[in-house]
N, C-alpha and C positions, 0 to 999 in steps of 0.2 A: 210311517203309521204304526207299524206292529210294534215299534221299539216305544212309541209313546203310549201305545194301550199298555204294555207291560210294566212301563214308568208307573201308567196311573193306577194300575191293579196292586201293584207293591206298593204304593202308598196306601190305597184303601186297605190293603190287609195289615199295614201298620196301624192304620188309624182304628181300626176294629179292637185294639187294645186300650184305646182313651177310657172308653166309661170303665171296663175292671179297674184300672189304674185309679180311676177318679172316685170308685167307692174304696179301695184300698188307703188312698192318703186321707188323713185325717182332718186337714186343715180345712178351712170354709172355703166355698167356689171361689170368691175373689180373690183371697190369699194364693189359693191352688193356681189360678192363672196367672197371676203375678209374676209367682216362683218360678212356672212353665215357660213364660216369656223372657224373664230375666236370665234363666239358665240357657234358653235358646238363643238369644242375642248374643250372649258370651261367648259361646260355641261357636257362633257364625263368626263373631270378631276374629277371634282366635284362629279359627280354621281358615278363612279367607282372605283377612285384611293382607297381611304379610304376602300374599299372593296375588295381591293388586285385583282381585276380583269382585271386591268391595269397593266402589269409588263415590266419590264426592257425587252429590245431584242439586240442581238448582232449588232455590228454596219453594218456589212453585211446586215442582215435582216432589220436594221433601213433604211438605203440606198434603199433599194427596196420597202419598205411601204411608204416613202418619194417620190419615184419615181411614184408608183400608184396614190398617193395623187396630184402629179402634174398634172397626166392626168385628174383626177377628175376634178382639178382647171381649167384645160384649158377646159375641156368639158362644164363644168358651165360657164366659161365665154363667149364662142361662144354660146351657148345656150341661153342666157340675152343679148348677143348682138344680135342675131337673133328677139328676141322678140321686142327688142329696135328699130331696123331698118326696121322690117316690123310689124307682130305683134304676137298674142299668137298662131293663128290657123297656120300661116305659119310655125314659127318653131317647133310646134309640129307635124306639118305634116313631115317636115323635118328629126324629131327624129325617127319616124316610119321605116325609113329605117336601124334602128339598127340591124333588124334581117338579113336583106340583108348581111351589114357588117359581122355579126357575124357567118353566114353560111360559108363565105370565110376566116375568120382570125382564127377562134377557131381549125379547124382541123390544120392549117400550124403552129400554134405557140404551140398547144398540141401535134402535130406529130401524129395525128390519120388520118384515112382513111376521105374522104370528104363523106358525107351521101346525096345522092341524093333528099332525102325525104327533109333534111333541106335545100337544095340550092332551090328546088320547092318552098317549103314553103316562102323562102325568096324572091323569085322572086315574089310571090304571092303580098307579102307585098308592092314590089316596083310597081306592076300594081295597087293596092288600092292607093298608093300616087299619081300615076299620074292621077286617075280619081276624087281624092277628090278636087283637087285645079288646077285651070288654074294660073299658075305662072304669074302674071303682073311684067312686067320690073321694076317697082317703088319698087319691094322687092327683087331684084337682090342680094343687098348685105346682107339681110336677110336670103335668101335662100343658100347663099354659106357659111353662119356662121353657118347654122342650120346642113347642111350635114358634114361640118367640126365637129361639136358637137356630132353628130350621129356617125360617125367613131371613135371620142376618147371614147363614151360612150360604144362601142362594144369590146374594150380593157381590163377595168379594170376588169369587173367580170371574163375573163379569167384568170389574174393574180392572183386575190383574190381567185379564187378556188384552188390555189395550196397554197396560204399564209393559208388556211384553216387548212391544214394537219398540221401546227405547233404552230398556234396561236387562242387565242379566238377573237371571233367578237368583244368584246369590246376593245381590245388593237389593232386589226387591225383598226379600226375604228378611235380610237383616233390618232394614229400614221398617219392616213392617211389625217383626218381632219387638225393637228397641221402642218402637212408637207408640205401640199398644201398650208396654210396660212403663212407658212415662206417664199415658192418660191414667192409668189404673192409680198411679201414685195419687192422684186428686179425687178418684173416688172412694180409695180405700175407707178414709175415715168416717165417711158418710154411710157407705154399706156396713160397716163393723156395728152400727148401732141399731142394727134389723136383722143382722145374721142369726140364722140357727145355729151354726157352729162358730163360736166366736174364737177357736184357735186359730192364732195366727205363727206361732212358731212351730217349725216343722220338727217331729222327732228325727232320728239317724235313719229309721226306716222308712219314714217319710221321705227323706232326701233320697235315698236310693232309688223310690219307685217316681221321685220328682226327676232324676236323671235320665232314667228311661224314658219318661215321658216326653222330656226336654228334647233329648239327643235322636232318638230312632222315632218316636209319634210325631215329632214337630219337625225337627230339623230337615232329617232326612226323606219322612214323607211329605212334608210341606214344600220341598224343594222337587221332588220327584213329580209332584202335582202340578207346580207351577211351569216345569218342562214339559209335560204333556200338553199344557194348554197352548204352547207354539204349534202344535199340529192337530188339536182336537177342539171342538167348540166347546164354551162353558156348558152349554146344557147338556151334552155328553158328558163330561165332566161330573157335573151336578148328579144327573140321572145315574151315572154308574156308582156314585158315593153310597147309593141306595143300598149297596153291596155291604158297607160298613155296619150297619145293623145287623144283618144277617151273621156276620163274623164275630161282632161283639156279643150279639146275643147267645150265640153258642158257646162264648167264652164264659159268659154269665151263666149259663147253664151247667158248665162243669164247674167254676170256682164258688158259685153261690146257690145252685140248685134250684135256678129260678123256673125251670120247668114244669115246677109243681103248681105253679099258676097259672097256666095255659092250657088249651086242649087243641083239637083238631082245627078247629078254624084257624088258629096262630100259624101253623104251620102251611095251610093252604095259602094264607096271606103272603108268607115268606115266598111261596112258589109264585106269586103273581109277580112280587115286586123282581124276584131274581129273573123271570121272564120280560119283564120290560126292559132290563138292564141287557138282556142278550139281544132281544130286537132291536134295540137302538144299538148296539155294537155292531150288528150286522148290517144295517141299514147304513152307518157311517161307513163302515169298510167298503159295502159296494159301490158306494156314492163316490169316494176316492178313488177305487179302482177303475171305475168308468170314467173319470176326468183326467 
């Protein structure tokens, strides 16, 4: 259990850089995600195919993995859309609502009883979000994109939990990254008609940031989080990922000086979100210990 929590929080720390990298990369959000998934799937193939950690799967399972990969791709598209239409802090604050969505969706999809503790913790996160930021009307599109992103992000750990019963993390990650990339090939021509940032070919600096994003914040982080799912519930994974905004916002403050736009309530909200993660971590730890 301790190893799983270490893997999970290492993944969260790496994920904290995604918002900053999204702002540094100049291509539009759909192309950014396409490059991210392309480089990630290519790296996974080169790293694990020859060691037989990536195996062929039945066609029915392949469709499931591609479906989950599509959810991941859309989550990232809306997340980076939120970054580009608002800013890093707004997108990450909206991402914090993942715990709230998970407390509702996980019981419905997994067909288990609602946990009142999870619902309370999810509402605490929403309270933290409401305190963290005064939603300026100029960020309206970014906020809508961010909430859609959070909703989608709450889904794929629930589905991946089931896939872990029959497939290795490397197999899951590869087919989901490659599948999401393939689906985006059909989305790109339509999205470019409406994109605020039409640039589709990355600069050399973009390529450097994209490689960091793909190899460390995607391949390594995603693999660690999938491994953690073998020991930890999807709700706990989703709730723990509420720390990603804390890390990401801290980095945004350092790189882009977004601290000038926030006040005391912002920090109080972060404190509430951090408290929910600590409470759920302790709850799961003592439950596993008693069992």
